[in-house]
VEXSELO-479384 format. One line per field, with one value per residue: residue number from 1; x, y, z of N, C-alpha, C in turn. Coordinates in nm, 4 decimals. Each point is the difference from the previous one (the first is absolute). Layout:
// residues N
pos: c(NUM_...)
neast: c(X_...)
nnorth: c(Y_...)
nup: c(Z_...)
caeast: c(X_...)
canorth: c(Y_...)
caup: c(Z_...)
ceast: c(X_...)
cnorth: c(Y_...)
cup: c(Z_...)
END
This chain:
// residues 245
pos: c(1_2_3_4_5_6_7_8_9_10_11_12_13_14_15_16_17_18_19_20_21_22_23_24_25_26_27_28_29_30_31_32_33_34_35_36_37_38_39_40_41_42_43_44_45_46_47_48_49_50_51_52_53_54_55_56_57_58_59_60_61_62_63_64_65_66_67_68_69_70_71_72_73_74_75_76_77_78_79_80_81_82_83_84_85_86_87_88_89_90_91_92_93_94_95_96_97_98_99_100_101_102_103_104_105_106_107_108_109_110_111_112_113_114_115_116_117_118_119_120_121_122_123_124_125_126_127_128_129_130_131_132_133_134_135_136_137_138_139_140_141_142_143_144_145_146_147_148_149_150_151_152_153_154_155_156_157_158_159_160_161_162_163_164_165_166_167_168_169_170_171_172_173_174_175_176_177_178_179_180_181_182_183_184_185_186_187_188_189_190_191_192_193_194_195_196_197_198_199_200_201_202_203_204_205_206_207_208_209_210_211_212_213_214_215_216_217_218_219_220_221_222_223_224_225_226_227_228_229_230_231_232_233_234_235_236_237_238_239_240_241_242_243_244_245)
neast: c(0.0834_-0.0276_0.0841_-0.0044_0.0063_0.0351_-0.0676_0.0963_-0.0154_0.0240_0.1246_0.0037_0.1145_0.0153_-0.0135_-0.0914_0.0081_-0.1213_-0.0269_-0.0052_-0.1205_0.0486_-0.1055_0.0736_-0.1273_0.0703_-0.0020_0.0976_-0.0066_-0.0501_0.0660_0.0648_0.0520_0.0726_0.1125_0.0649_0.0421_0.0558_-0.0078_0.1244_0.0144_-0.1270_0.0644_0.0909_-0.1066_-0.0835_0.0199_0.0237_-0.1234_-0.0013_0.0643_0.0985_0.0240_-0.1363_-0.1190_-0.0536_-0.1279_-0.0110_-0.0981_0.0903_0.0996_-0.1023_-0.0404_0.1401_-0.0426_0.0251_-0.1033_0.0373_0.1120_-0.0627_0.0880_-0.0808_0.0328_0.0472_-0.0013_0.1054_-0.0492_0.1229_0.0758_0.0617_0.0316_-0.1071_0.0150_0.1098_-0.0840_-0.1051_0.1141_0.0521_0.0361_0.1211_0.0309_0.0597_-0.0831_-0.0241_-0.0337_-0.1234_-0.0497_-0.1004_0.0673_0.0332_-0.0041_0.0639_0.0613_-0.0058_-0.0017_0.1079_0.0569_-0.0158_0.0240_0.0972_0.0673_-0.0602_0.0215_0.1168_0.0176_-0.0468_0.0964_0.1189_-0.0112_0.0760_0.0850_0.0180_0.1168_-0.0335_0.0537_0.1069_0.0034_0.1152_0.0385_0.1349_-0.0245_-0.0879_0.1066_0.0720_-0.0964_-0.0152_0.1384_0.0127_-0.0995_0.0551_0.1118_-0.0404_-0.0846_0.0652_-0.0751_0.0503_0.1242_-0.0337_0.0422_0.1173_-0.0335_0.1380_-0.0339_0.1142_-0.0192_-0.0250_0.0687_0.0492_-0.1269_0.0746_0.0940_0.0892_-0.0754_-0.0154_0.1275_0.0312_-0.0816_0.0395_0.1264_-0.0370_-0.0647_-0.0940_0.0239_-0.0727_-0.1277_-0.0418_0.0712_-0.0198_0.1371_-0.0190_0.1234_0.0253_0.0892_0.0360_0.0704_-0.0704_-0.0715_0.0116_0.0271_-0.0950_-0.0142_-0.1147_0.0740_0.1190_-0.0736_-0.0502_0.1162_0.0357_-0.1119_0.0104_0.1270_-0.0281_-0.0879_0.0831_0.0869_-0.1002_0.0164_0.0179_-0.0893_0.0255_-0.0267_-0.1309_0.0061_0.1320_-0.0691_0.1000_-0.0165_0.1235_-0.0307_0.1106_-0.0205_0.0597_-0.1230_-0.0250_-0.0839_0.0366_-0.0949_-0.1120_0.0761_0.1039_-0.0649_-0.0507_0.1144_0.0397_-0.1040_-0.0215_0.1293_0.0269_-0.1062_0.0314_0.1178_-0.0235_-0.0620_0.1138_-0.0350)
nnorth: c(-0.1108_0.0877_0.0963_0.1236_0.0626_0.1110_0.0921_0.0766_0.0284_0.1274_0.0257_0.1235_-0.0533_0.0976_0.0575_-0.1016_-0.0832_-0.0472_-0.0687_-0.0995_-0.0347_-0.1122_-0.0893_-0.0960_-0.0704_-0.0589_-0.1244_0.0041_0.1153_-0.0089_0.1141_-0.0877_0.0714_0.0653_-0.0559_0.1086_-0.0268_0.1122_-0.0172_0.0443_0.0703_0.0454_0.0611_-0.0178_0.0336_-0.0003_0.0599_-0.0617_0.0418_0.0433_-0.1162_0.0770_-0.0897_-0.0035_-0.0698_0.0361_0.0144_0.1205_0.0025_-0.0673_0.0899_0.0981_-0.0691_0.0117_0.1189_-0.0445_-0.0722_-0.0327_-0.0011_-0.0629_0.0941_0.0992_0.0025_0.1195_0.0234_0.0838_0.0344_-0.0311_0.0988_-0.1156_0.0947_0.0219_-0.1323_0.0411_0.0920_-0.0815_-0.0757_0.1197_-0.0128_-0.0234_0.1191_-0.0211_0.0946_-0.0969_-0.0805_-0.0494_-0.0650_-0.0579_-0.0926_0.1049_0.0719_-0.0926_-0.0088_0.1340_-0.0278_-0.0886_0.0649_0.1109_-0.0620_-0.0757_0.0077_0.1184_-0.0025_-0.0410_0.0788_0.0856_-0.0425_-0.0153_-0.1142_0.0939_-0.1058_0.0593_0.0478_0.0574_-0.0889_0.0754_-0.0145_-0.0561_0.0067_-0.0026_0.1067_-0.0909_-0.0808_0.0906_0.0274_-0.1388_-0.0077_0.1118_-0.0440_-0.1125_0.0419_0.0698_-0.1017_-0.0317_0.1299_-0.0040_-0.0315_-0.1116_0.0172_-0.0591_-0.0327_0.0003_-0.0291_-0.0309_0.0468_0.1020_-0.0585_-0.0260_0.0218_0.1050_-0.0794_0.1052_0.0796_-0.1056_-0.0234_0.1366_0.0066_-0.1171_0.0545_0.1087_-0.0980_0.0304_-0.1027_-0.0498_0.0268_-0.0307_-0.1030_-0.0082_-0.0322_-0.0089_-0.0421_0.0220_-0.0836_0.0136_-0.0985_-0.0216_0.0580_0.0989_-0.1070_-0.0507_0.1291_-0.0672_-0.1219_0.0581_0.0758_-0.1018_-0.0534_0.1195_0.0115_-0.1374_0.0189_0.1229_-0.0600_-0.0928_0.0865_0.0428_-0.1382_-0.0006_-0.0882_-0.1258_0.0158_0.0166_0.1253_-0.0185_-0.0387_-0.0740_-0.0030_-0.0403_0.0049_-0.0753_0.0282_-0.1093_-0.0305_0.0802_0.0391_0.1179_-0.0868_0.0224_-0.0796_0.0848_0.1151_-0.0337_-0.0537_0.1001_0.0168_-0.1219_-0.0247_0.1062_-0.0381_-0.1241_0.0453_0.0928_-0.1065_-0.0650_-0.1082)
nup: c(0.0048_-0.0859_0.0412_0.0112_-0.1060_0.0614_-0.0738_0.0451_-0.1266_0.0491_0.0099_0.0410_0.0249_0.0876_-0.1152_0.0130_-0.0949_-0.0526_0.1005_-0.0923_0.0626_0.0302_0.0211_0.0711_0.0026_0.0853_-0.0472_0.0876_-0.0718_0.1237_0.0164_0.0526_0.0979_-0.0984_-0.0014_-0.0104_-0.1319_0.0271_-0.1348_-0.0056_-0.1106_0.0075_-0.1055_0.0945_0.0571_-0.0860_-0.1234_-0.1167_-0.0122_0.1333_0.0265_0.0445_0.0912_-0.0127_0.0307_0.1292_-0.0677_0.0621_-0.0854_-0.0837_0.0270_-0.0077_-0.1077_0.0069_0.0452_0.1213_-0.0222_0.1214_-0.0771_-0.0950_-0.0328_0.0115_-0.1224_0.0365_-0.1319_0.0085_-0.1192_-0.0573_0.0000_-0.0225_-0.0862_0.0685_-0.0230_-0.0450_-0.0511_-0.0297_-0.0261_-0.0088_0.1248_-0.0623_-0.0499_-0.1173_0.0009_-0.0641_0.0966_0.0174_0.1210_-0.0584_0.0719_0.0890_-0.1075_-0.0574_0.1121_-0.0077_-0.1226_0.0316_0.0968_-0.0776_-0.1141_-0.0302_0.1024_0.0121_-0.1314_0.0230_0.1133_-0.0838_-0.0978_0.0767_0.0507_0.0539_0.0130_0.1096_0.0116_-0.1120_-0.0871_-0.0181_-0.1308_-0.0492_-0.1352_0.0183_-0.0792_-0.0461_0.0097_-0.0538_-0.0809_-0.0072_0.0081_-0.0973_-0.0691_0.0269_-0.0073_-0.1042_-0.0421_0.1098_-0.0018_-0.1240_0.0020_0.0163_-0.1132_-0.0456_-0.1353_0.0183_-0.1315_0.0195_0.1188_-0.0650_0.0887_-0.1202_-0.0125_0.0053_-0.0154_0.0057_-0.0720_-0.0738_0.0077_-0.0149_-0.0990_-0.0430_0.0157_-0.0494_-0.0602_0.0990_0.0723_-0.0953_0.0546_-0.1226_-0.0451_-0.1254_-0.0123_-0.1287_0.0075_-0.1313_-0.0499_-0.1249_0.0110_-0.1031_0.0960_-0.1068_-0.0742_0.0766_-0.0459_-0.0324_-0.0074_-0.0058_-0.0823_-0.0647_-0.0052_-0.0446_-0.0851_-0.0439_-0.0015_-0.0660_-0.0693_-0.0156_-0.0237_-0.0760_-0.0065_-0.1271_-0.0010_-0.0081_0.1285_0.0399_0.0700_-0.0114_-0.1026_-0.0277_-0.1246_-0.0073_-0.1265_0.0051_-0.1235_0.0068_-0.0402_0.0957_-0.1024_-0.0416_0.0183_-0.0743_-0.0765_0.0467_-0.0086_-0.1088_-0.0263_0.0600_-0.0699_-0.0256_0.0233_-0.0844_-0.0818_0.0051_-0.0088_-0.0880_-0.0417_0.0380_0.0694)
caeast: c(-0.0833_0.0824_-0.0536_-0.0435_0.0643_-0.0948_0.0560_-0.0274_0.0191_0.1350_0.0447_0.0760_0.0912_0.0285_0.1040_0.0192_-0.1232_-0.0738_0.0540_-0.0956_0.0103_-0.0844_0.0204_-0.0348_-0.0597_0.0280_-0.1216_-0.0265_-0.0616_-0.1384_-0.0512_0.0672_0.1161_0.1097_0.1218_0.0060_0.1261_0.0054_0.1271_0.0382_0.0152_-0.1110_0.0026_0.0815_-0.0354_-0.0938_0.0260_0.1073_-0.0409_0.0375_0.1447_0.1168_0.0782_-0.0651_-0.0643_0.0375_-0.0981_-0.0136_-0.1306_0.0239_0.0683_-0.0824_-0.0874_0.0729_0.0231_-0.1169_-0.1317_-0.0366_0.0859_0.0068_-0.0266_-0.0482_0.1132_-0.0426_0.1183_-0.0056_0.0962_0.0934_-0.0175_0.0972_0.1121_-0.0068_0.0143_0.1175_-0.0395_-0.1134_0.0355_0.1221_-0.0249_0.1047_0.0555_0.1464_0.0312_-0.0507_-0.1248_-0.0473_-0.0276_-0.1400_-0.0751_-0.0920_-0.1064_-0.0616_-0.0554_-0.1127_-0.1217_-0.0235_-0.0522_-0.1085_-0.1039_-0.0121_-0.0212_-0.1403_-0.0698_0.0270_-0.0690_-0.1509_-0.0512_0.0307_0.0256_0.1461_0.0521_0.1312_0.0418_0.0424_0.1430_0.0314_0.1050_0.0462_0.1290_0.0859_-0.0505_-0.1242_0.0416_0.0516_-0.1119_-0.0726_0.0673_-0.0203_-0.1405_-0.0258_0.0639_-0.0514_-0.1325_-0.0325_-0.1276_-0.0712_0.0567_0.0525_0.1277_0.0379_0.0425_0.0846_0.0823_0.1178_-0.0139_0.0981_0.0650_0.1000_-0.0559_0.0229_0.0185_0.0218_-0.1227_-0.1013_0.0461_-0.0162_-0.1503_-0.0412_0.0591_-0.0666_-0.1420_-0.0247_-0.0592_-0.1478_-0.0504_0.0103_0.0562_0.0370_0.0840_0.0565_0.0996_0.0783_0.0921_0.0688_0.1460_0.0349_-0.0354_0.0962_0.1372_0.0266_0.0096_-0.1297_-0.0359_0.0506_-0.0925_-0.1171_0.0612_0.0292_-0.1218_-0.0440_0.0810_-0.0503_-0.1300_0.0234_0.0476_-0.1100_-0.1068_-0.0826_0.0328_-0.0818_-0.1305_-0.0183_-0.0731_0.0794_0.0452_0.0952_0.0514_0.0965_0.0227_0.0967_-0.0283_0.1327_-0.0301_-0.0833_0.0411_-0.0954_-0.0873_-0.1336_-0.0217_0.0539_-0.1050_-0.1161_0.0410_0.0114_-0.1073_-0.0847_0.0553_-0.0130_-0.1424_-0.0304_0.0680_-0.0585_-0.1490_-0.0112_-0.0657)
canorth: c(0.1116_0.1188_0.1297_0.1033_0.1388_0.1193_0.1110_0.0963_0.1290_0.0613_0.1058_0.1061_0.0845_0.1405_0.0148_-0.1205_-0.0410_-0.0930_-0.1513_-0.1081_-0.0794_-0.1216_-0.0948_-0.1401_-0.0386_-0.1500_-0.0772_-0.0157_0.1223_-0.0283_0.1102_0.0046_0.0778_-0.0604_0.0889_0.0891_0.0385_0.1220_-0.0193_0.0896_-0.0641_-0.0926_-0.0635_-0.1333_-0.1005_-0.1075_-0.0753_0.0448_0.1050_0.1395_0.0116_0.0199_-0.1300_-0.1140_0.0284_-0.0732_-0.1035_0.0040_-0.0659_-0.1353_-0.0085_0.0311_-0.1161_-0.1101_0.0391_-0.0598_0.0700_0.0984_0.1037_0.0615_0.1421_0.0847_0.0788_0.1182_0.0478_0.1316_0.0121_0.1181_0.1037_-0.0129_0.0836_0.0671_-0.0905_0.0228_0.1049_-0.0224_-0.1148_0.0249_0.1092_0.1156_0.0255_-0.0005_0.1333_-0.0050_-0.0833_-0.0607_0.0814_0.0450_-0.1187_0.0451_0.0396_-0.1235_-0.0709_0.0760_-0.0461_-0.1369_0.0045_0.0881_-0.0336_-0.1386_-0.0799_0.0074_-0.0693_-0.1380_-0.0340_0.0032_-0.1111_-0.1312_-0.0278_-0.0176_-0.0424_0.0588_0.1138_-0.0471_-0.0083_0.0677_-0.0739_0.0250_-0.0428_0.0955_0.1248_-0.0311_-0.0507_0.1202_0.0876_-0.0676_0.0169_0.1268_0.0158_-0.0682_0.0828_0.1258_-0.0077_-0.1388_-0.0020_-0.0428_-0.1107_-0.0863_-0.0601_0.0297_-0.1112_0.0702_-0.0901_0.0618_0.1474_0.0974_0.0610_0.0777_0.1363_0.0909_-0.1078_0.0628_0.0691_-0.0865_-0.0776_0.0886_0.0044_-0.1226_0.0017_0.1073_-0.0270_-0.0968_-0.1360_-0.0140_-0.0869_-0.1371_-0.0013_-0.1243_0.0407_-0.1035_0.0604_-0.0954_0.0506_-0.0964_0.0026_0.0440_0.1436_0.1005_-0.0663_-0.0289_0.1170_0.0343_-0.0821_0.0655_0.1031_-0.0789_-0.0657_0.1014_0.0377_-0.1030_0.0090_0.1142_-0.0295_-0.0987_0.0745_0.0843_-0.0783_-0.0779_-0.1433_-0.0908_0.0003_0.0924_0.1253_0.0461_-0.1147_0.0343_-0.1100_0.0437_-0.1171_0.0184_-0.0900_-0.0223_0.0112_0.1236_0.1167_0.1142_-0.0339_-0.0444_-0.1411_-0.0365_0.0443_-0.0947_-0.1287_0.0355_0.0861_-0.0806_0.0018_0.1232_0.0262_-0.0804_0.0621_0.1253_-0.0180_-0.1197_0.0246)
caup: c(0.0030_-0.0114_0.0513_-0.1091_-0.0096_0.0105_-0.0340_0.1183_-0.0531_-0.0147_0.0946_-0.0779_0.0956_-0.0361_-0.0871_-0.0943_-0.0813_0.0685_0.0078_0.0209_0.1191_-0.0074_0.1130_-0.0177_0.1244_-0.0127_0.0096_0.1450_0.0628_0.0076_0.0691_0.1239_-0.0207_-0.0585_-0.0219_-0.1320_-0.0505_-0.0840_-0.0775_-0.1094_-0.1414_-0.0204_-0.1328_-0.0089_0.1142_-0.0250_-0.1060_-0.0764_-0.0977_0.0224_0.0483_-0.0924_-0.0277_0.0502_0.1230_0.1063_0.0351_0.1338_0.0345_0.0264_0.1291_0.1077_0.0179_0.0709_0.1448_0.0680_-0.0239_0.1049_0.0019_-0.1399_0.0116_-0.1058_-0.0481_-0.0819_-0.0775_-0.0566_-0.1152_-0.0003_-0.1028_-0.1094_0.0168_0.1242_0.1139_0.0845_0.0819_0.0881_0.0966_0.0833_0.1026_-0.0065_-0.1379_-0.0176_-0.0695_-0.1432_-0.0004_0.1269_0.1185_0.0024_0.0605_0.0957_-0.0726_-0.0514_0.1186_0.0510_-0.0745_0.0477_0.1372_0.0262_-0.0897_-0.0321_0.1197_0.0410_-0.0896_0.0227_0.1175_-0.0164_-0.0894_0.0454_0.1391_0.0166_0.1299_0.0347_-0.0836_-0.1343_-0.0316_-0.1196_-0.0600_-0.1333_-0.0299_-0.0614_0.0523_0.0808_0.1221_0.0670_0.0321_0.1060_0.1261_0.0520_0.0410_0.1251_0.1144_0.0136_0.0442_0.0668_0.0424_-0.1181_-0.0548_0.1062_-0.0458_-0.1395_-0.0779_-0.0884_-0.0855_-0.0674_0.0188_-0.0515_0.1070_-0.0655_-0.0483_0.1048_0.1079_0.1395_0.0536_0.0347_0.1067_0.1166_0.0406_0.0687_0.1332_0.0860_0.0237_0.1016_-0.0365_-0.0008_0.1153_-0.0557_-0.1303_-0.0676_-0.1161_-0.0956_-0.1031_-0.0786_-0.1097_-0.0808_0.0083_-0.1325_-0.0287_0.0136_0.0153_0.1350_0.0871_0.0665_0.1242_0.1286_0.0478_0.0752_0.1220_0.0956_0.0632_0.0904_0.1283_0.0693_0.0601_0.1018_0.1145_0.0640_0.0642_-0.0946_0.0095_-0.0870_0.0591_0.0952_-0.0518_-0.1164_-0.0710_-0.1222_-0.0893_-0.1061_-0.0905_-0.1115_-0.0987_-0.0728_-0.1415_-0.0220_-0.0759_0.0155_-0.1042_0.0414_0.0158_0.1322_0.0918_-0.0110_0.0560_0.1516_0.0381_0.0848_0.1250_0.0488_0.0431_0.1328_0.1195_0.0414_0.0531_0.0891_0.1376)
ceast: c(0.0840_-0.0783_-0.0461_0.0699_-0.1068_0.0759_-0.0326_0.0182_0.1408_0.0271_0.0793_0.0856_0.0290_0.1252_0.0347_-0.1283_-0.0773_0.0758_-0.1120_0.0276_-0.0887_0.0380_-0.0161_-0.0529_-0.0035_-0.1333_-0.0451_-0.0656_-0.1564_-0.0780_0.0662_0.1274_0.1234_0.1263_-0.0098_0.1384_-0.0177_0.1264_0.0218_0.0203_-0.1032_-0.0032_0.0678_-0.0562_-0.0678_0.0227_0.1080_-0.0404_0.0506_0.1445_0.0955_0.0703_-0.0750_-0.0675_0.0411_-0.0978_-0.0411_-0.1295_0.0238_0.0742_-0.0799_-0.0856_0.0736_0.0120_-0.1337_-0.1202_-0.0405_0.0892_0.0246_-0.0285_-0.0715_0.1266_-0.0561_0.1269_-0.0245_0.0904_0.0971_-0.0133_0.1022_0.1147_-0.0035_0.0322_0.1082_-0.0320_-0.0948_0.0346_0.1208_-0.0225_0.0894_0.0518_0.1428_0.0501_-0.0582_-0.1357_-0.0340_-0.0351_-0.1431_-0.1056_-0.0983_-0.1337_-0.0849_-0.0634_-0.1144_-0.1203_-0.0419_-0.0736_-0.1281_-0.1188_-0.0256_-0.0299_-0.1273_-0.1051_0.0035_-0.0695_-0.1503_-0.0493_0.0210_0.0000_0.1399_0.0509_0.1422_0.0346_0.0513_0.1548_0.0189_0.1145_0.0290_0.1463_0.0831_-0.0329_-0.1158_0.0365_0.0609_-0.1161_-0.0844_0.0652_-0.0196_-0.1403_-0.0312_0.0629_-0.0519_-0.1462_-0.0325_-0.1476_-0.0923_0.0501_0.0676_0.1237_0.0263_0.0479_0.0939_0.1007_0.1043_-0.0064_0.1186_0.0671_0.1156_-0.0327_0.0034_0.0249_0.0271_-0.1132_-0.1124_0.0450_-0.0193_-0.1472_-0.0411_0.0613_-0.0841_-0.1427_-0.0123_-0.0464_-0.1541_-0.0379_0.0061_0.0515_0.0361_0.0565_0.0476_0.0989_0.0647_0.0875_0.0481_0.1512_0.0528_-0.0345_0.1200_0.1401_0.0349_0.0019_-0.1178_-0.0199_0.0707_-0.0929_-0.1225_0.0633_0.0163_-0.1301_-0.0517_0.0735_-0.0468_-0.1335_0.0083_0.0559_-0.1013_-0.1187_-0.0738_0.0512_-0.0942_-0.1436_-0.0151_-0.0708_0.0717_0.0733_0.0834_0.0437_0.0842_0.0244_0.1111_-0.0238_0.1231_-0.0114_-0.0739_0.0633_-0.0988_-0.1057_-0.1261_-0.0048_0.0676_-0.0954_-0.1109_0.0391_0.0010_-0.1246_-0.0960_0.0534_-0.0093_-0.1280_-0.0211_0.0671_-0.0806_-0.1462_-0.0115_-0.0497_0.1118)
cnorth: c(0.1264_0.1254_0.0845_0.1256_0.1054_0.1245_0.1060_0.1405_0.0528_0.0771_0.1006_0.0781_0.1350_0.0045_-0.1109_-0.0263_-0.1114_-0.1369_-0.0922_-0.0871_-0.1293_-0.0937_-0.1428_-0.0418_-0.1533_-0.0730_-0.0260_0.1089_-0.0200_0.1157_0.0141_0.0813_-0.0780_0.0929_0.0819_0.0095_0.1059_0.0041_0.1140_-0.0730_-0.0927_-0.0633_-0.1308_-0.1092_-0.1229_-0.0903_0.0614_0.1179_0.1315_0.0167_0.0326_-0.1270_-0.1120_0.0326_-0.1011_-0.1174_-0.0012_-0.0622_-0.1427_-0.0305_0.0072_-0.1253_-0.1228_0.0188_-0.0740_0.0967_0.1061_0.1223_0.0660_0.1427_0.0494_0.0721_0.1208_0.0540_0.1388_0.0219_0.1050_0.0946_-0.0028_0.0910_0.0733_-0.0849_0.0317_0.1306_-0.0397_-0.1036_0.0221_0.1164_0.1106_0.0010_-0.0077_0.1241_0.0075_-0.0718_-0.0512_0.0995_0.0404_-0.1094_0.0482_0.0487_-0.1252_-0.0758_0.0631_-0.0354_-0.1346_0.0078_0.0849_-0.0351_-0.1484_-0.0826_0.0130_-0.0669_-0.1570_-0.0556_-0.0017_-0.1206_-0.1378_-0.0124_-0.0406_-0.0344_0.0690_0.1231_-0.0547_-0.0152_0.0666_-0.0666_0.0456_-0.0476_0.1182_0.1362_-0.0225_-0.0525_0.1112_0.0768_-0.0684_0.0118_0.1291_0.0209_-0.0614_0.0741_0.1347_-0.0026_-0.1360_-0.0102_-0.0460_-0.1308_-0.0923_-0.0883_0.0269_-0.1294_0.0678_-0.0938_0.0795_0.1588_0.0771_0.0796_0.0968_0.1551_0.0903_-0.0876_0.0557_0.0586_-0.0997_-0.0894_0.0852_0.0053_-0.1273_0.0019_0.0925_-0.0291_-0.1036_-0.1376_0.0155_-0.0790_-0.1498_0.0130_-0.1298_0.0362_-0.1180_0.0677_-0.1122_0.0639_-0.1198_0.0213_0.0589_0.1505_0.0970_-0.0571_-0.0212_0.1154_0.0308_-0.0912_0.0636_0.1030_-0.0674_-0.0628_0.0988_0.0527_-0.1019_0.0015_0.1134_-0.0292_-0.1075_0.0715_0.0781_-0.0905_-0.0800_-0.1483_-0.0844_-0.0051_0.1220_0.1210_0.0565_-0.1026_0.0352_-0.1378_0.0617_-0.1220_0.0416_-0.1043_-0.0176_0.0083_0.1302_0.1101_0.1163_-0.0033_-0.0559_-0.1566_-0.0535_0.0436_-0.0963_-0.1271_0.0057_0.0454_-0.0799_-0.0083_0.1367_0.0492_-0.0815_0.0713_0.1256_-0.0070_-0.1156_0.0426_0.0363)
cup: c(-0.0088_0.0496_-0.1150_0.0138_0.0049_-0.0392_0.1106_-0.0547_-0.0093_0.1284_-0.0737_0.1074_-0.0529_-0.0883_-0.0947_-0.0671_0.0788_-0.0065_0.0229_0.1214_-0.0239_0.1141_-0.0514_0.1332_-0.0074_0.0232_0.1526_0.0656_0.0006_0.0774_0.1369_-0.0142_-0.0439_-0.0043_-0.1277_-0.0245_-0.1074_-0.0766_-0.1071_-0.1309_-0.0308_-0.1371_0.0043_0.0960_-0.0495_-0.1200_-0.0921_-0.0911_0.0357_0.0576_-0.1022_-0.0384_0.0548_0.1294_0.1083_0.0341_0.1485_0.0504_0.0311_0.1291_0.1178_0.0298_0.0523_0.1492_0.0696_0.0032_0.1100_-0.0050_-0.1443_-0.0116_-0.1315_-0.0615_-0.0898_-0.0640_-0.0407_-0.1115_0.0241_-0.1178_-0.1154_0.0258_0.1260_0.1176_0.0976_0.0868_0.1060_0.1049_0.0808_0.0975_-0.0046_-0.1385_-0.0042_-0.0715_-0.1374_-0.0115_0.1301_0.0962_0.0061_0.0583_0.0929_-0.0639_-0.0439_0.1213_0.0578_-0.0746_0.0414_0.1324_0.0127_-0.0935_-0.0185_0.1335_0.0590_-0.0871_0.0140_0.1289_-0.0140_-0.0860_0.0527_0.1567_0.0175_0.1281_0.0177_-0.0948_-0.1317_0.0136_-0.1386_-0.0693_-0.1381_-0.0128_-0.0541_0.0778_0.0925_0.1378_0.0884_0.0558_0.1187_0.1305_0.0605_0.0508_0.1310_0.1077_0.0030_0.0539_0.0630_0.0537_-0.1057_-0.0611_0.0966_-0.0373_-0.1483_-0.0473_-0.0955_-0.0685_-0.0781_0.0161_-0.0610_0.1074_-0.0341_-0.0283_0.1178_0.1314_0.1407_0.0517_0.0400_0.1321_0.1342_0.0346_0.0787_0.1453_0.0833_0.0264_0.1148_-0.0646_0.0030_0.1101_-0.0377_-0.1385_-0.0579_-0.1331_-0.0670_-0.0901_-0.0706_-0.0951_-0.0723_-0.0087_-0.1411_-0.0277_0.0206_0.0122_0.1432_0.1026_0.0752_0.1365_0.1243_0.0611_0.0806_0.1180_0.1167_0.0705_0.0905_0.1297_0.0909_0.0673_0.1132_0.1353_0.0729_0.0405_-0.0909_0.0068_-0.0850_0.0566_0.0965_-0.0598_-0.1083_-0.0728_-0.1273_-0.0637_-0.1134_-0.0753_-0.1144_-0.0999_-0.0999_-0.1561_-0.0476_-0.0823_0.0254_-0.1145_0.0560_0.0278_0.1310_0.1091_0.0051_0.0773_0.1452_0.0639_0.1081_0.1426_0.0662_0.0700_0.1204_0.1099_0.0460_0.0474_0.0959_0.1383_0.1006)
END
């Protein structure tokens, strides 16, 4: 038995164009409260039609999760050439740095609509890959009252690296947190793995563990590339962790 897709209209962050929003509601959703995964780069989530390099088939991944925890997934389309602006909190002098405006539309417009439309259990988890992974970590630490965790696949920690690291260090630990991090060994000629390793060590020093109120899973993929196929392969395990009991 399969779930179904729903169109949720659009959002229009200040200074950006409209972004399509759609949801996948798993077959297990019977009206009882369910976890919610809010994902960036919605074109890439579900099938191969909209993705730059193939889709994640996230609807299939969700259906592999235990029925009681299978989350509703909401995807927000990115803005193409504007993606680096809308998904980065700090600019490098020539680009980026407009994530706060994008997140304002998510928290002030989209989240109230989602809570009105669906029965949602716990705070939503926000997620994405690459720049979307970076944006998810930022969103969780900036607004822990709105996002209960981050699913960050191959996060672009290199972009304004020092400023982003300083932001994370300065933010207090959320009251509750669930963070999934991963990276492929083949990404960036091996230069991306040390950044994820470093972030994992920092979070563990601050109290994140495999269990408890502050949960962390760091996955190093020896075959992983910076590519949709690698993220799709790791997706089911990532979803199970962030929505697990």
